[in-house]
C-alpha positions, 0 to 999 in steps of 0.5 A: 500500499502506497501513500499519497499526499495532497489537496482533495477537491471534486468536480461534477461528472457526466452533467445532464445524465442520469449518472451525474455526480462528483468525482474526486481529485487529489492535487499533489504537491508537484501540482499534478492531479490524480482521481481518487476512485470512490466506493459509491455509484456514478451518481452518489457522493463518497462518504468517506471522501466527501467530508475531506473536501478542501482539506490537505489529506494523506490517502493510503492506497494503490495507484492504477491506470484509472487514479488512486483506489483508496483504503484510508483517508485522513487529515495530512499527517506528518511523514516519518523522519525516516521516509521523508526523503522518499516523500519530498515533493520532487518535480520534473525537469522541463526544458525547451529546444527550438530548430533555430535561435535566429529565424530568417524569414524570407520576405523577398517578393513577389509572393508571401512563403510558407515557412516553419520552425520545429519546437520541442518540449523535454520532460525528464524525471530524474529519478529511479521511479515513474512520475504519474500525472494526470491531464484534465483532457486529452491535451497534454501540452501546449506551445506559444510563440510571443512577441513583447508579451502578445501571444501571436501563435498557439499550437492548440488553438482551433484544435479539439481535445476529448473531455476525459482524464488522461494519465501521463507516466514519465519514466525515469532516465532520458527525457520524453520529447513532445515536438510540434511545428509552428507553420506560418506565412512570411507576411504574418510575421511584421516585425523583426527582433526578439521573440519568445517560445513558450511550452506548457506541460499540462500534467504538472503545470510547469513551463519552459521558455526560450528566446530567439530572434527573427530577421528578414531575408529581403 
């Protein structure tokens, strides 16, 4: 049996259906969120969990693909000193890799040119274990390009994601890579200078940024 510490809250699930009811979620210290499987029908409250809503708790149970199956829940209890290192909240290491540090945009006439740049989010768990996280939808990450604090491109804009909790597991060792391409037309870029690329790993809420320059080839 494992120990899980965090903040317990709930959301209404299957709204408008006969099975409408609360689901319970444990927010961990690294900002990841794991469903806590209730011992009740979908439309019912779990008496054991419900009285701990809005509190910091300690859960004893097991972790599976669908979330935490709890055996016991109590107010947050101190970690025994001998076990403290194992329960210290560790964070993932996230970084952002760009295809170009200086992106040359072709402004040569007569027609705008389609161009692109690859962006890669690297997520590393530097321990001999597996990091478990949860996304509230099927979207795991997002990417942005910004100029002077204004978002000029967002990878997820216009995309559709499944409204279902999505478990994300990061094994210890080498980074897991998530890559996308920023595609644009040369006439969409109006200004040379400093730009910022930003990536968000939704399962932990962590961000990585990297600056780059745009220059015109004309």
